N, C-alpha and C positions, 0 to 999 in steps of 0.2 A: 159619885164622889171619887172613886178610884181613877176614873178618866181625868177628873179635874187635877188630881195630884200629878199624874203623868204629864199633863200639859204644862204645869208649873215647872217641873223638872226639866223638860225639853227646852222651855223658854230660858231657863237659867243657863243651860249649856250653850245655847246660841249667843246669849249676851256675853258670856265668859270668853267665847271664841273671838267675838268682835273686839272686846277690850284688849285681848292679847295681841291681835293683829295690829291694832292702832298703836300699841306700845312699841312693838317691834319696828314699825315704820318710823316712829318718832326717834328712836335710838339710831337708826340708820342715817337719818338726815343729820343729826348732831355729829356723828362720826365723820360723815362726808365733809361737813362744814369745818371741823377741826383739821382735817387733812389739807383742805384748801388753804387754811390759815397758816398751818405749819410749813407747808411746802412752798408757798409763794410769798405771803406777806412778811413773815418773820425773817427769813433769810435776806429778803430785799432790804429790810430795815437794818439788819446786822451788817450787810455789805456797805450800806451807806455810812453807818457809824464808823466802820473800820477805815473807809476811804477818807472820811472827814478827819479822823484821828491822825492818819498818816499825813494829810495835808497840813493840819495844825502843827504837828511835830516838826515837819520840814520847815514851815514858816517860822516857828519858834527858834529852831536851830540856826536858820539863816539870819534871823534878826539878832540873835545873841552874838553870832560871829561878827556881824557888821558893827554892833555896838562895842565889841571888845577891840577889834583891830581896824575897822573900817573897810575890811576886805570881804567881798561877796564870794561865798562858796555855794556851788549849785548842789542839787540832790545827789549827784554822783561823786561829790567830794572834789570837784575840779574848780579852778579859779578862772572864771570867764575873762578876767582882765588880761590873762596871758595868751589868750587864743589869737592865732593868726598874726603874731608879731614878727618883726625882723630882729634877729639877734646875731651879733658878731662877737667873736672872742679871740683873745691872744693869750698864750700861756705855755706851760710845759707839759710833762707827761700826765699831770693831774687831770688834764682835759683833752689831751691829744687823741685823735682817732675816734672811731665809733665805739659805742658801748659805754662811754663815759656819761656822767650824769647830765651835762649840757645837751648832748645828743639825744638822750632819753627824754629830756624835758621838751626839746624841740619837736620830737616825734609825737609826743602826747598832745601837744597843743597846735600842731599844724603850722609851726613856725618856719620861716625862711632862716636858715642857720648857716653862718660862715665861720668855720673853725680854723684858726691859725695857731693851734697848739703844736709844739714840736718837742719831742722828748729831749731832756737835758738842757732846755733853753734857760738862760739867765735873763733877768730883767735888765741889768746894766751891761755895759761893755767893758767892765773892769778886766775881764778875760774875754778875748774876742773870738775864740774858737768854739763857743758853745751857743751859736745862733742867738745872740742877744736880741731880746725883743725891741730894745731901743734902736737897734740897727735895722729892723725889718718891719716895724709897724706901718711904714709907708707903703708896703705891698698890699695892705688890707684894702679891699674894694670900697669905694665910696658909694654906699647905699643909704637908703632912708631908714636907718636903724632906729629901733625903739630902745634896745638894751645893748650896751657895750660892756663886755667883761674883760678885765685885765687880771690875770691870775699868775702868781709866781712868788719866788723868794727862796724856795727849797734849794735850788741850784746856786743861788747867790751865796747862801750859807756855805755850801761846799767850796765855792770859789773864794771864800774869805773877802767878799765884796764889802768895802767900807760903807757905813750907813749914810753919812753926810747930813747936812743941815736940812730941816724940814722944808725950807724954801729954796733949796739948791736946784740948779739946772745942769749940774755936772753929770754927764752920762756915765762916768766911771763910778759914781756912787749909787746906792740903791734908791735913796730918796730922790736924788737928782734925775735918775732915769725915769722914775715913776712920774715926776712932775712934767718932764718933757713929753711923755706919752699922753698924759691926761690933758695937757694944753692942746696937743695935736688932735686928740679925740673930740674935744669940745668944739673945735673948729670944723673938723671933718664930718662930725655927726651932730649937727646943731639941735636936733630934736630928741636926742637920746639921753637916757639915764645911764651914767657910767658907774659900774660896780667893780671895786677892787676886791680881790679874794686872797686872803693870807694863806700861808702854809699851814699844815696840820701841826700838832704839838709833838713833833718827832724828838727823839733823844738828842741831847747835846753831845759834843765831842770834847774831850780834854785837850785836844790839840788846837781847838778854836778859841779865840779870845771873845768872840761874839756868840750869842745863843740864838735859838730859834725865836725867842721872844723879842730880841732886838729887831728882827726883820718884821715880825708881826706888829710891834708897836710903831715902827717906822711907817708901815703902810696905813695903819689907823690914823696916824698923825697927818700924813699927806692928804688923806681923804678929808679930814677936818679942815686942813689948811686950804684945800681947793674949794671947799664949800659947796655952793649951789650946783645941783645936778650930780654930785659925786657921793656915792655911798660905799661902805666897806663891810664885807662879811668876815668876821673873825672866825675862820675855820679851825683855829687852834682851840677854840672854846668847846670842850667836849659836851657840855650841856646844850650847846646850840646845834652841833653837827652829829654828835654821837660817836665821833672818831677819837680814839685814844691810842696813838701809835706807840706810846710808852708802856702799854699793857700787852704782854706776850699772849695772853688769852684772846684779846681782841684781834691781834695780828693773825693768830692761828685760824680764826674763823673768817675774818673779813679782808685779809691781805693776800697778795699773790703767794707768799709763803711766810712762815713764822718769823723769819729774819728780815723780811722786807718792812722797812719803817716808813715807806712812802706811798706804795701803790695798792689801791683797793682792788679786790677781785670783783666778780659779778655780784656777789652777796653784799659786798661793801658799797657798791654803786647803788644797789637797790635800797640800802639803808639810808644813804645820804640824799638821794634824789628828792624824796618828798620834803625833806627839810630845807633844801635849797629852793625848792618849788614854793614853799610857804613864805620863805624870807623874801624872795624876789617878788611875789605877789604883793606882799606888804609894802616893800620898798617902792614898787611901781605905782601902787595906789597913792602913796604919799607923794611921789614925784608928780603924778598927774594933778593931784589936788593943789600942789604948789604952783603949777603952771596956770591955774585959773585966774 
């Protein structure tokens, strides 16, 4: 009998060991399986979800932009419609030289850019010693331009240039000189969009009978009068360009110096460049749509 009980006890110990071993093996397999799932399957799913979300967001943003303005904006915030164009411009110190917003725009989009800006230049030849644009536009190269910019008015204000009638062709008036140049640009650059750009909203002078708005409104009126292919950017509209030359705090930060009511510094150019970029993309999209 004693031997029988010893046998039963021994058998129990053996069975207990076998069950413990099986349990340990089962737990190890589950842990390994969980590790495989966590390290491979789950991250792969998350990465796919994140990629899908980013793609969907980009598509939604692009679609929203196209629905709002008709202008396509890529994932980098650029406007493909401006890439590799040919742009030529004539103007004054607002655009003359490198480091100004048209040069920055051309560099960003790989444009061929011809810049005929000259410091102090007037639009009209009411005064002839200030490199009038109306006297020198003929020197602009005849290229297959996509965009032609005519910028000016600030120096005509300084010169007391008369405005003239909206349909004038008198080169001694502001409106007349603009019309002469626009007529010529239409012929010289038959495939181009022509963009007029007004002066900033600089302070008026008590010694002048005309105000900056007289020149701004004249340019806007000439663009409307010229009609097809001609657009105008009202640079005096602070909500449009962000420029407020009448504000000393603005000039202190964004102009050559605080007393300068005309010339933007590097910070100022970086402020306005994306605004002009957006406007030109919208205008050029509209221009091409109207050519269809």
